[in-house]
C-alpha positions in Angstrom: -38.5 -7.0 12.6 -42.0 -8.6 12.8 -42.7 -6.7 16.2 -41.3 -3.7 14.7 -43.5 -3.8 11.6 -46.6 -4.4 13.8 -45.9 -1.5 16.0 -44.9 0.7 12.8 -48.4 0.3 11.8 -49.6 1.9 15.0 -47.8 5.2 14.7 -47.5 8.0 12.3 -44.4 7.6 10.5 -45.0 9.2 7.1 -45.1 7.1 3.6 -44.0 3.5 4.2 -43.0 1.0 1.4 -42.1 -2.4 1.2 -39.3 -4.1 -1.3 -39.0 -0.8 -2.8 -36.2 -0.5 -5.5 -33.8 2.2 -4.7 -32.0 2.8 -8.3 -34.3 5.8 -8.8 -33.5 7.2 -5.7 -29.9 7.3 -6.3 -28.1 9.7 -8.8 -25.8 6.4 -9.9 -29.2 4.9 -10.8 -28.0 1.8 -9.3 -29.3 -0.3 -6.2 -31.5 -3.4 -5.2 -34.5 -3.2 -3.1 -35.0 -1.9 0.4 -36.9 -4.2 2.9 -38.9 -1.4 4.1 -38.7 2.4 2.9 -40.0 5.1 5.3 -40.2 8.7 4.2 -41.3 10.7 7.1 -42.3 14.5 6.6 -42.0 15.8 10.0 -39.5 16.1 12.9 -42.1 14.1 15.2 -42.5 11.6 12.6 -38.8 10.7 12.3 -38.5 10.8 16.3 -41.0 8.1 16.5 -39.7 6.0 13.7 -35.9 6.3 15.2 -37.2 5.7 18.7 -39.1 2.4 17.3 -36.1 1.3 15.1 -33.9 1.7 18.5 -36.3 -0.3 20.5 -36.3 -3.2 18.4 -32.9 -3.1 17.1 -33.6 -2.9 13.5 -31.0 -1.9 11.4 -31.3 1.1 9.5 -29.8 3.3 6.7 -30.2 7.0 5.9 -30.7 7.4 2.3 -30.5 11.0 2.1 -30.4 12.5 -1.7 -29.0 9.4 -3.0 -25.6 11.0 -4.1 -22.0 9.9 -3.0 -23.6 6.3 -2.5 -23.5 3.0 -4.0 -26.2 0.6 -3.1 -25.6 -3.0 -3.7 -27.4 -4.9 -6.3 -29.0 -7.1 -3.4 -30.5 -4.0 -1.8 -30.5 -2.9 1.9 -31.9 -5.2 4.5 -33.8 -3.7 7.3 -35.1 -0.1 6.9 -34.1 2.6 4.7 -35.0 6.4 5.8 -35.1 9.6 3.4 -36.6 12.5 4.8 -39.6 14.1 3.0 -40.7 17.2 1.6 -41.1 18.7 5.5 -37.4 18.9 5.5 -37.2 20.5 2.2 -37.1 24.3 3.0 -34.8 27.5 3.3 -35.0 30.7 4.9 -32.9 33.7 5.4 -32.3 35.9 8.3 -29.8 38.4 7.6 -26.6 36.8 7.2 -28.0 33.4 8.9 -29.5 30.9 6.7 -31.6 28.1 7.8 -32.3 25.2 5.8 -33.7 21.9 6.0 -31.7 18.6 5.7 -33.5 17.5 2.6 -32.9 21.1 0.8 -30.4 21.1 -2.4 -26.9 22.6 -1.8 -26.9 23.8 -5.0 -30.3 25.5 -4.8 -29.2 26.9 -1.4 -25.9 28.2 -2.9 -27.7 30.0 -5.6 -30.5 31.5 -3.7 -27.8 32.8 -1.0 -26.1 34.6 -4.1 -29.2 36.1 -5.2 -29.5 37.5 -1.4 -26.2 39.0 -1.7 -24.6 36.5 0.8 -21.0 35.1 0.3 -19.7 31.8 1.4 -21.8 29.3 -0.3 -20.1 29.8 -3.8 -18.0 26.8 -3.3 -21.5 24.7 -3.1 -22.7 25.7 -6.7 -22.1 22.5 -8.4 -22.4 20.0 -5.4 -25.2 17.3 -5.9 -25.9 17.0 -2.3 -28.6 17.5 0.3 -27.8 20.1 3.3 -28.0 17.1 5.5 -25.6 14.9 3.5 -23.5 18.1 3.0 -23.0 18.7 6.8 -22.6 14.9 7.2 -19.7 14.6 5.1 -18.6 18.4 5.6 -18.9 18.6 1.5 -16.5 21.0 -0.1 -14.8 22.5 -3.3 -12.6 25.1 -4.7 -10.6 25.4 -1.4 -13.7 25.8 1.0 -16.1 23.1 2.7 -19.2 23.5 5.1 -17.2 23.7 8.4 -16.1 27.5 7.0 -19.8 28.7 7.3 -21.3 26.0 9.8 -23.0 27.4 13.0 -25.1 24.5 14.1 -27.2 21.7 13.3 -30.3 19.8 14.8 -29.8 16.1 14.7 -31.8 12.9 15.8 -29.3 10.6 17.1 -30.0 6.9 16.9 -31.5 6.7 20.3 -34.3 9.1 19.0 -33.0 11.9 21.2 -33.0 15.4 19.5 -29.8 17.3 20.0 -28.1 20.4 18.5 -24.5 20.4 17.7 -22.4 23.4 17.2 -19.3 23.4 14.9 -16.7 22.3 17.5 -19.1 19.2 18.5 -19.3 18.4 15.1 -15.6 17.7 14.9 -15.2 18.6 11.3 -12.2 17.5 9.2 -11.8 16.6 5.6 -15.0 14.9 4.5 -15.7 14.0 8.1 -17.8 14.9 10.8 -18.6 13.1 14.0 -21.6 11.5 12.9 -19.6 9.1 10.9 -19.2 7.7 14.5 -22.0 8.9 16.4 -25.0 7.8 14.4 -27.6 10.3 13.8 -29.6 12.1 11.1 -29.2 15.9 10.5 -32.7 17.3 10.1 -31.6 21.1 9.9 -28.6 23.2 9.8 -27.6 26.8 10.3 -25.2 28.7 8.1 -23.8 32.1 8.7 -22.7 34.0 5.5 -21.3 37.3 4.7 -22.7 40.3 3.0 -21.3 40.8 -0.4 -21.9 42.3 -3.8 -24.5 40.3 -5.5 -23.4 40.4 -8.7 -19.6 39.3 -8.1 -21.1 36.2 -5.8 -23.4 35.1 -8.7 -20.5 35.4 -11.2 -18.5 33.5 -8.9 -20.9 30.8 -8.3 -21.6 30.4 -11.9 -18.0 30.1 -13.0 -17.6 27.5 -10.4 -20.7 25.5 -11.6 -19.9 26.1 -15.5 -16.2 24.7 -14.5 -17.8 21.4 -13.2 -20.1 21.0 -16.0 -16.9 21.4 -18.3 -14.7 19.2 -16.4 -17.1 16.6 -14.9 -19.6 14.0 -16.4 -22.6 15.4 -14.8 -25.1 14.9 -17.6 -24.3 11.2 -16.9 -25.7 9.2 -14.0 -22.6 9.3 -11.6 -22.0 10.1 -7.9 -19.4 12.4 -7.8 -15.9 12.1 -6.9 -15.3 8.3 -6.4 -11.9 8.7 -4.4 -10.7 11.3 -1.8 -7.7 13.2 -2.8 -4.6 12.0 -1.3 -2.4 14.5 0.5 -0.8 17.1 -2.0 -2.3 15.0 -5.1 -5.3 14.3 -6.8 -6.8 11.1 -7.5 -7.9 11.8 -10.9 -4.1 12.7 -12.0 -3.4 9.3 -10.4 -6.3 7.2 -12.0 -5.5 9.1 -15.5 -1.7 8.3 -15.4 -2.3 4.8 -14.6 -4.2 4.8 -18.1 -7.3 3.8 -16.8 -9.5 6.6 -18.3 -12.3 5.1 -20.5 -12.2 1.5 -18.8 -15.5 -0.2 -18.8 -17.2 -3.2 -16.9 -20.4 -3.9 -17.8 -22.2 -0.6 -18.3 -20.0 1.4 -15.7 -17.0 3.3 -17.3 -14.3 5.2 -15.7 -15.2 8.7 -17.2 -13.1 9.9 -20.1 -13.8 13.6 -18.9 -12.9 13.0 -15.4 -11.0 10.0 -14.2 -12.3 10.2 -10.6 -15.7 9.7 -11.8 -17.5 6.5 -12.7 -20.5 7.0 -14.6 -23.5 4.6 -15.7 -23.8 4.4 -19.4 -27.1 2.5 -19.1 -27.9 -0.6 -17.0 -24.7 -0.9 -14.7 -24.7 -2.9 -11.7 -23.1 -2.1 -8.3 -20.7 -5.2 -9.0 -19.6 -3.4 -12.2 -18.6 -0.2 -10.3 -17.0 -1.9 -7.4 -14.9 -4.1 -9.9 -13.5 -0.6 -11.6 -12.9 0.7 -7.8 -11.0 -2.3 -7.2 -8.9 -2.2 -10.5 -8.4 1.7 -9.7 -7.2 1.0 -6.1 -4.7 -1.8 -7.2 -3.5 -0.2 -10.5 -2.6 3.3 -8.6 -0.9 1.1 -5.5 1.1 -0.5 -7.8 2.2 2.5 -10.0 2.6 5.0 -7.2 2.5 3.2 -3.7 -0.6 5.5 -2.7 -3.7 3.7 -1.4 -6.7 5.5 -2.7 -9.7 6.0 0.2 -13.3 5.7 -1.2 -15.2 9.1 -1.0 -18.5 7.3 -1.9 -20.1 5.3 0.3 -21.2 1.5 -0.1 -24.0 0.2 1.4 -26.2 -3.1 1.1 -26.1 -6.9 1.1 -23.1 -8.2 -1.1 
């Protein structure tokens, strides 16, 4: 690590911070410090940093937008990466959408509707970045990223820059090849369809309003905590188990949507993990179904 840090100071890496608290970088507002937080602003900076990390065998974590993520109270050892403003862009060319990995998926959905392009309506309420959405094949309302995906530019853990098409991404339910082959999405191309601007906007707005009415999005949360099991819903199983409203510290199983755990104040990661454990064991006992976490738990325990 010492040699890595020495060489890090000799390259153009973007913003570098040490022992940086991460709670404010996540939608759950939970998380201890990162040993080193690096925010590259350009592709060149990111590639240089990744190559240096690979050279010295330093462990790293991609923070993304900080949604769908639970960071431990002790924080993350090694290096944490978050893409900067240089990756926060979107442009349209006919029915093709080119977006940087740091761009908001919700914002992209709204802009696409204004362009009269259909296909991203499902994303109107998903609080993810484009990069995170590609990584986990984010979806809702019967659709997902794989339906509109054309390609993504990715920096692999070796520092190699590649472009993957839909087949190479190996999309499935909340999954892509990047779960096994480490890399960071830096930009993606989506292909949408021409449609009626008024109808598309109405659908996008309806989906967003439905989320606001049925999910506790005004509170600090990370989206759905567990994946839906085949032919069922995690929220239904949790609610049927009588767990709605259960609290551990300042963490609470939402009274609005049982598959959300909200931070009502100063919740700790351990509070959330305790509730997740209770949910798993209770649902297993009541229904014989083992729930799989949709959120990613990272950091030192």
